[in-house]
C-alpha positions in Angstrom: -10.0 -25.7 -31.0 -9.0 -28.8 -28.9 -5.7 -27.1 -27.9 -7.6 -24.0 -26.9 -10.0 -26.1 -24.7 -7.0 -27.9 -23.1 -5.3 -24.6 -22.4 -8.5 -23.2 -20.9 -8.8 -26.3 -18.7 -5.2 -26.0 -17.5 -5.7 -22.4 -16.6 -9.1 -22.9 -15.0 -7.8 -22.6 -11.4 -5.8 -19.5 -12.3 -8.9 -17.9 -13.8 -10.8 -18.6 -10.6 -8.0 -17.0 -8.5 -7.8 -13.9 -10.6 -11.6 -13.6 -10.6 -11.7 -13.9 -6.8 -9.0 -11.3 -6.5 -10.7 -8.9 -8.8 -14.1 -9.3 -7.0 -12.9 -8.8 -3.5 -10.3 -6.1 -4.2 -12.2 -4.0 -6.8 -15.7 -4.4 -5.2 -17.2 -0.9 -5.0 -13.8 0.7 -5.1 -15.2 3.6 -7.1 -17.2 4.8 -4.1 -15.7 8.1 -2.8 -13.8 8.0 0.5 -12.2 5.1 2.4 -8.5 6.1 2.2 -6.6 6.0 5.5 -4.2 8.7 6.8 -1.1 7.5 5.0 -2.9 6.9 1.8 -4.2 10.5 1.8 -0.7 11.7 2.5 0.8 9.8 -0.4 -2.0 10.8 -2.7 -1.5 14.4 -1.8 2.2 14.2 -2.8 1.2 12.6 -6.1 -1.3 15.5 -6.6 1.6 17.9 -6.0 3.5 16.3 -8.8 0.5 16.7 -11.1 0.2 20.4 -10.3 4.0 21.3 -10.4 5.3 18.6 -12.8 8.2 18.2 -10.4 9.0 14.5 -10.4 12.2 14.8 -8.4 12.8 16.2 -4.9 9.2 15.4 -4.0 7.3 18.0 -1.9 4.9 17.1 0.8 2.1 19.8 1.2 0.9 18.2 4.4 4.2 18.7 6.3 5.3 21.5 4.0 8.7 20.0 3.3 10.6 17.3 1.4 8.6 14.0 1.2 11.1 11.6 2.9 9.1 8.6 4.1 9.6 6.3 1.2 11.3 6.0 -2.2 9.2 7.5 -5.0 8.0 4.7 -7.4 4.5 4.3 -6.1 4.1 8.1 -5.8 5.2 8.4 -9.5 2.8 5.8 -10.7 -0.1 7.3 -8.7 0.7 10.8 -10.2 0.7 9.2 -13.7 -2.7 7.6 -13.1 -4.0 11.0 -11.8 -2.8 12.5 -15.1 -4.4 9.7 -17.2 -7.8 9.3 -15.5 -8.1 12.2 -13.1 -7.8 12.6 -9.3 -10.2 10.4 -7.4 -10.3 7.8 -4.6 -10.3 5.1 -7.3 -7.3 6.3 -9.2 -5.4 6.9 -6.0 -5.6 3.2 -5.0 -5.7 1.7 -8.5 -2.0 0.8 -8.6 -2.2 -1.0 -5.3 -5.4 -2.9 -6.3 -3.9 -4.0 -9.7 -0.8 -5.1 -7.8 -3.0 -7.2 -5.5 -4.7 -9.0 -8.4 -1.4 -9.6 -10.2 0.2 -10.8 -6.9 -2.5 -13.4 -6.5 -1.7 -14.7 -10.0 2.1 -14.7 -9.2 1.5 -16.7 -6.0 -0.6 -19.2 -8.0 2.2 -19.6 -10.6 4.9 -20.0 -7.9 2.9 -22.8 -6.3 2.3 -24.5 -9.6 6.0 -24.1 -10.5 7.3 -25.5 -7.2 4.8 -28.4 -6.9 1.4 -28.3 -8.7 -1.6 -26.1 -9.6 -3.5 -27.0 -6.4 -0.8 -25.7 -4.2 -0.9 -22.5 -6.2 -4.7 -22.3 -6.0 -4.9 -22.8 -2.3 -1.9 -20.5 -1.7 -3.5 -17.7 -3.7 -6.9 -18.1 -2.0 -5.4 -18.2 1.5 -3.3 -15.1 0.7 -6.4 -13.1 -0.3 -8.1 -14.1 2.9 -5.1 -13.2 5.1 -5.8 -10.4 7.6 -5.3 -6.9 6.1 -4.3 -8.1 2.6 -7.4 -6.9 0.8 -7.8 -3.8 3.1 -4.3 -2.6 2.3 -4.7 -3.5 -1.4 -7.6 -1.0 -1.4 -5.4 1.9 -0.2 -2.8 4.2 -1.8 0.1 2.5 -0.1 3.3 0.7 -0.9 2.8 -2.6 1.0 1.1 -4.6 -1.8 3.3 -3.3 -4.6 6.5 -4.1 -2.8 5.2 -7.6 -1.9 4.5 -8.1 -5.6 8.0 -7.1 -6.7 9.6 -9.3 -4.0 7.5 -12.2 -5.2 8.4 -11.6 -8.8 12.1 -11.4 -7.9 12.0 -14.7 -6.0 10.1 -16.3 -9.0 12.8 -15.0 -11.4 15.5 -16.5 -9.2 13.8 -19.9 -9.3 13.4 -19.7 -13.1 17.1 -18.8 -13.3 17.9 -22.1 -11.5 15.5 -24.2 -13.6 15.6 -22.7 -17.0 18.1 -20.0 -17.9 20.6 -17.8 -16.0 19.3 -14.9 -18.1 16.4 -14.7 -15.6 18.9 -13.2 -13.2 18.4 -9.9 -15.1 14.7 -10.0 -14.3 15.6 -10.9 -10.7 17.7 -7.7 -10.6 15.0 -5.6 -12.3 12.2 -6.7 -9.9 14.5 -6.2 -6.9 15.2 -2.6 -8.1 11.5 -2.0 -8.4 10.9 -3.4 -4.9 13.6 -1.0 -3.5 12.1 2.0 -5.3 8.7 1.0 -4.1 9.5 0.8 -0.4 13.2 1.3 0.2 14.8 -1.2 2.7 11.8 -3.5 2.4 12.8 -4.1 -1.2 16.2 -5.6 -0.2 14.5 -8.8 0.9 15.1 -10.7 -2.4 18.9 -10.1 -2.1 18.9 -11.3 1.5 16.7 -14.3 0.8 18.9 -15.4 -2.1 22.1 -14.7 -0.2 21.0 -16.9 2.7 19.8 -19.7 0.3 23.0 -19.8 -1.7 25.1 -19.8 1.5 23.1 -22.6 3.0 23.5 -24.6 -0.2 27.2 -23.8 -0.3 26.8 -22.6 -3.9 29.6 -20.0 -3.7 30.3 -20.0 -7.4 26.8 -18.7 -8.2 27.8 -15.4 -6.6 30.4 -14.9 -9.3 28.3 -16.0 -12.3 28.5 -13.1 -14.8 24.7 -13.0 -15.2 24.2 -13.0 -11.5 26.5 -10.0 -11.2 24.6 -8.3 -14.0 21.4 -9.0 -12.1 22.9 -7.2 -9.1 23.9 -4.3 -11.3 20.3 -4.2 -12.6 19.1 -4.1 -9.0 21.3 -1.2 -8.0 21.4 0.7 -11.3 18.0 2.4 -11.4 18.2 3.2 -7.7 21.6 4.8 -8.1 20.5 6.7 -11.2 17.5 8.1 -9.2 19.7 9.1 -6.3 22.0 11.0 -8.8 19.2 12.7 -10.5 17.5 13.7 -7.3 20.8 15.2 -6.0 20.1 13.9 -2.5 17.0 16.1 -2.0 15.0 13.1 -0.9 17.6 10.6 0.1 19.3 12.6 2.8 16.1 13.4 4.8 15.0 9.8 4.3 18.3 8.5 5.7 18.1 10.8 8.7 14.5 9.9 9.5 14.4 6.2 8.7 17.7 5.3 10.3 19.5 7.9 12.4 16.4 9.3 14.1 14.8 5.9 14.7 18.0 4.5 16.2 17.9 7.2 18.8 14.2 7.4 19.5 13.4 5.5 22.7 9.7 6.3 22.5 9.5 3.9 19.5 10.7 1.0 21.6 8.4 -2.0 21.2 8.9 -5.4 22.8 11.1 -7.8 20.8 8.3 -10.4 20.6 5.8 -7.9 18.9 5.9 -9.7 15.6 5.4 -13.1 17.2 2.3 -11.7 18.8 1.2 -10.1 15.6 1.5 -13.3 13.6 -0.3 -15.4 16.3 -3.2 -12.9 16.7 -3.7 -11.9 13.0 -2.7 -15.1 11.2 -3.9 -17.7 13.7 -6.4 -19.3 11.3 -3.7 -20.1 8.6 -0.6 -20.4 10.9 -1.0 -24.1 11.7 -1.4 -24.9 8.0 1.7 -22.8 7.1 3.8 -24.7 9.8 2.5 -28.1 8.6 3.2 -27.0 5.0 6.8 -26.1 5.9 7.2 -29.5 7.5 5.9 -31.2 4.3 8.2 -29.2 2.0 11.3 -29.9 4.1 10.6 -33.6 3.9 10.0 -33.4 0.2 13.2 -31.3 -0.3 15.2 -34.1 1.3 13.5 -36.9 -0.7 13.5 -35.1 -4.1 16.6 -32.9 -3.6 14.3 -29.9 -4.5 15.9 -27.4 -2.2 14.2 -24.4 -3.7 11.4 -25.0 -1.1 13.9 -23.6 1.4 13.4 -20.2 -0.3 9.9 -20.1 1.0 10.9 -20.8 4.6 13.7 -18.2 4.5 11.3 -15.7 2.9 8.7 -16.4 5.6 11.2 -16.0 8.5 13.3 -13.1 7.3 10.7 -10.3 7.7 9.7 -10.9 11.4 13.3 -11.6 12.3 14.8 -8.6 10.6 12.2 -6.1 11.7 12.3 -7.3 15.3 15.5 -5.3 15.6 13.8 -2.0 14.8 12.5 0.3 17.4 9.3 1.1 15.5 7.2 -2.0 14.9 3.9 -2.1 13.0 2.1 -5.3 12.0 2.0 -4.4 8.3 5.8 -4.0 8.1 6.0 -7.8 7.7 3.1 -8.1 5.2 5.6 -9.1 2.5 6.1 -12.5 4.3 2.5 -13.6 3.6 3.0 -14.7 0.0 5.5 -17.2 1.3 3.4 -18.4 4.3 0.5 -18.7 1.9 2.5 -21.0 -0.3 3.4 -23.1 2.7 -0.3 -23.2 3.7 -1.2 -24.1 0.1 1.1 -27.1 0.3 -0.7 -28.2 3.5 -4.1 -27.9 1.9 -3.0 -29.8 -1.1 -1.9 -32.7 1.2 -5.0 -32.6 3.4 -7.7 -32.5 0.8 -8.5 -35.5 -1.4 -8.6 -34.9 -5.2 -12.4 -35.1 -5.3 -12.7 -32.6 -2.5 -10.4 -30.1 -4.3 -12.6 -30.1 -7.3 -15.7 -29.6 -5.2 -14.0 -26.6 -3.5 -13.1 -25.1 -6.8 -16.7 -25.6 -8.1 -18.2 -24.1 -5.0 -15.9 -21.1 -5.4 -17.0 -20.7 -9.0 -20.7 -20.6 -8.2 -20.0 -18.2 -5.3 -18.1 -15.9 -7.6 -21.0 -16.0 -10.2 -23.5 -15.1 -7.5 -21.2 -12.3 -6.1 -20.7 -10.9 -9.6 -24.4 -10.8 -10.3 -25.1 -9.1 -7.0 -22.4 -6.4 -7.7 -23.8 -5.7 -11.1 -27.5 -5.6 -10.1 -27.1 -3.9 -6.7 -24.5 -1.2 -7.1 -23.7 0.6 -3.8 -23.2 4.3 -3.6 -22.8 4.6 0.2 -19.6 6.4 1.2 -17.1 5.1 3.7 -17.2 6.8 7.1 -13.4 7.3 7.1 -12.8 11.1 6.9 -16.4 11.6 5.8 -16.3 15.2 7.0 -13.5 16.0 4.5 -15.3 14.1 1.8 -18.5 16.0 2.3 -17.1 19.4 2.9 -14.5 19.4 0.2 -16.9 20.3 -2.7 -18.3 23.2 -0.8 -14.8 24.4 0.2 -13.9 24.2 -3.5 -16.8 26.5 -4.2 -15.5 29.0 -1.7 -12.0 28.9 -3.0 -13.2 29.5 -6.6 -14.9 32.7 -5.3 -11.8 33.7 -3.2 -8.6 32.1 -4.6 -6.4 34.4 -2.5 -7.8 33.3 0.8 -5.5 31.6 3.3 -6.9 28.2 4.5 -6.2 27.5 8.2 -6.7 24.1 9.7 -6.9 23.7 13.5 -6.4 20.2 14.9 -7.8 18.5 11.7 -6.4 15.9 9.4 -4.7 18.1 6.7 -3.9 15.2 4.3 -7.6 14.2 3.8 -8.8 17.7 3.1 -5.9 18.4 0.8 -6.7 15.2 -1.2 -10.4 15.4 -1.4 -10.4 19.1 -2.3 -9.7 19.9 -6.0 -8.9 23.5 -5.4 -6.9 23.5 -2.1 -3.2 23.4 -2.6 -1.8 24.5 0.8 -3.0 24.5 4.3 -1.7 26.5 7.2 -1.9 24.2 10.2 -2.3 26.0 13.5 -2.8 23.6 16.4 -2.1 26.0 19.2 -5.3 27.7 20.4 -3.5 30.9 21.4 -1.9 31.2 18.0 -5.2 30.5 16.3 -7.0 33.2 18.2 -4.2 35.7 17.3 -4.6 34.7 13.6 -8.4 35.1 13.8 -8.4 38.4 15.5 -5.6 40.1 13.6 -6.7 43.1 11.6 -3.7 43.1 9.3 -3.8 39.5 8.2 -4.9 38.0 4.9 -8.5 37.0 4.4 -8.9 33.4 5.5 -11.1 30.3 5.9 -10.6 28.3 9.0 -11.5 24.6 9.3 -12.0 23.3 12.8 -14.4 21.4 15.1 -17.4 23.1 16.5 -16.2 22.2 20.0 -12.8 24.0 19.4 -14.7 27.0 18.0 -16.7 27.3 21.2 -13.5 27.2 23.3 -12.3 30.4 21.6 -12.6 33.7 23.5 -15.9 35.7 23.0 -14.0 38.2 20.9 -12.6 35.6 18.5 -16.1 34.0 18.2 -17.7 37.4 17.6 -15.2 38.3 14.9 -16.0 35.2 12.9 -19.1 33.5 11.4 -19.7 29.9 10.5 -20.0 29.6 6.7 -20.0 25.8 6.4 -21.0 23.0 8.7 -21.2 19.3 8.5 -21.8 17.2 11.6 -19.3 18.7 14.2 -16.9 20.2 11.6 -17.2 23.8 10.6 -15.5 26.4 8.3 -15.5 29.9 9.6 -14.4 33.3 8.1 -14.2 36.9 9.1 -17.7 38.2 10.0 -17.1 41.3 7.9 -16.6 39.2 4.8 -20.1 38.8 3.6 -19.3 38.2 -0.1 -18.8 34.4 0.2 -21.8 32.2 -0.5 -21.9 28.4 -0.6 -24.5 25.8 -1.2 -23.8 22.4 0.4 -24.3 19.4 -1.8 -27.1 17.0 -0.6 -26.2 13.9 1.4 
């Protein structure tokens, strides 16, 4: 019993970290809606796997071709979750949310391993309050999973230095998962370790048998997938993510974009991260604990590497924030006295108790406003499609990913964004029966003939669904708000 109490006491801060992560990431995650454009697109591809059972050569119903944006691990996991617990907003983002909670725990463990549990505690808390971390964790995206696998790979490398070289196999496995989660982003552990060993002049480590096995473990699953996929996904991915972007001048963004992004989006933790880097460099020189350099390399490699790309988005460098959070954690550990640290942990505990009670007693059912039109119209569209499964579904200047995801019946959308082509489709006498999803404003811009030939069968706010006026057999009842 005494050993159990000691173990609970030693893991008290870890428990607080995981509790905090669970509360702020999973809070009201079951409420429908809230997925962004990319999340809907990825979830639609996962739904396609569920419908076709085709796990290789992934098909994208939104763009009606091979899905070539990223490697398939997160899509596979999402499709598996759809099969286990059904298709919903919650199941679409469950993998990312779980990865966010686990990542907070991994950051805590890294901090405790490198210095002490207070570094891990402050690092994990600061990470969870870093701009966009929780928001992206609550999406069906690859950013949080790849950050988790990169963190686990770096952790495994440190354990290989401190405990046993057999951890190199885990280093390779997590690197492979990072690559399969978000392709070139997942190469970060290899780059970080290569720079670290080169700076330390530890050339022999590159030729250690277990390190080589770790590299094979990193490359093996990726190569097996490429062989099984027969290049269906890889070749389009290579053309889009490298060859096209290298020759696309309209993607050109100033070289200092990521400096601006870090200063504007991370300004409240940036001074602490810089101070923490200074402290760890001093400690590395005094104690000969050069593993702290891994954090600095990790924090710098993402903004430096992605600054050479033509396309720059602030969340491309999200995987650097576990490292900067660990640096900030070291700063907070140095700044706060021991008594203050315990008071902060106690305050967080009582805040979490209060937040948990509020969530349990005041469950919210209000939907997110993101793609609310698709969320509200999808059940009614499903009713129509059940009555008329052979109808063509036409979308005009609407987000096809959201309607494809939120609808349970819709499998394909014919996107017609040109007004002249839309009028031709709506006035053709030889065409298939159809439903057309568009805005009321675009409908009013059609010629009188096109408007007279069609009737509005569904309406929510400024979005409508129309069909041929002669088709009077379709009846729908909109669900209440």
